[in-house]
C-alpha atoms as one frame of an Amber mdcrd trajectory, in Angstrom:
protein
   9.350  -4.136  -7.588  12.344  -4.980  -5.648  14.846  -8.069  -6.490  14.219
 -10.847  -4.202  17.667 -10.402  -2.578  16.465  -7.045  -1.395  13.395  -8.102
   0.436  13.248  -7.928   4.191  15.434  -5.036   4.399  12.784  -2.206   4.909
  13.188  -0.810   1.465   9.615  -1.561   0.452   8.270   0.263   3.551  10.644
   3.141   2.980   9.508   3.450  -0.603   5.784   3.203   0.340   6.261   6.108
   2.870   7.839   8.226   0.466   5.130   7.645  -2.093   2.447   8.423   0.441
   4.044  11.641   1.426   4.473  12.592  -2.281   0.738  11.874  -2.719  -0.276
  14.018   0.184   2.176  16.892  -0.005   3.017  17.306  -3.757  -0.352  16.032
  -5.340  -2.632  17.110  -2.609  -4.547  13.877  -2.683  -7.257  13.334  -0.209
  -6.792   9.601  -0.159  -4.072   7.018  -1.132  -5.196   3.523  -2.419  -3.462
   0.412  -3.160  -4.421  -3.048  -4.200  -2.449  -6.202  -3.446  -2.796  -9.787
  -4.272  -4.567 -11.628  -1.505  -1.828 -14.027  -1.142   0.923 -11.466  -0.867
   1.546 -11.395   2.857   4.866  -9.503   2.819   3.229  -6.600   0.685   0.071
  -6.418   2.955   2.495  -6.177   6.028   3.999  -3.194   4.317   0.722  -1.612
   3.577  -0.257  -1.943   7.260   3.091  -0.756   8.643   2.600   2.544   6.591
  -0.657   3.005   8.088  -3.009   1.733   5.188  -6.276  -0.064   6.220  -7.934
  -2.818   4.646 -11.250  -1.759   2.925 -12.433  -4.429   0.505 -11.713  -7.596
  -1.376 -11.978  -7.263  -5.334 -12.652 -10.924  -6.776 -10.884 -11.278 -10.195
  -9.359  -7.918 -10.001  -6.368  -8.370 -12.158  -5.632 -10.588 -15.063  -1.975
 -11.679 -15.333  -0.035 -14.857 -16.091  -3.053 -16.237 -17.918  -5.416 -16.218
 -14.949  -7.552 -13.756 -12.782  -6.314 -12.699  -9.324  -8.123 -11.365  -6.236
  -6.888  -8.330  -4.602  -7.313  -6.538  -1.317  -7.945  -2.928  -1.383  -6.255
  -0.713   1.183  -6.561   2.865   1.712  -5.101   5.833   3.774  -7.391   8.901
   4.004  -5.452  12.417   4.346  -7.016  13.005   7.835  -5.473   9.672   9.211
  -2.108  10.468   7.638  -2.084  14.032   8.997  -2.847  12.547  12.560  -0.072
  10.139  12.326   2.386  12.922  11.313   1.128  15.097  14.420   1.587  12.188
  16.733   4.496  10.150  15.869
């Protein structure tokens, strides 16, 4: 999580790209997944910028702050990531 005064500087995108690269290079993952609050448009934009695609909505997926939250599921398969690296 980033401090609010650091939002909008591209740090979240840079961090997301580094985590995705680590998942595929170091961990040899076949797919990276992320969930995000359906109302968090800034984080959704970050996931889209790094190549992740929307796959589903999970209703009442997380319980926090004394209530249930709906979340989007975003995914990035290895083959899509590899193709993006080959054709930047």
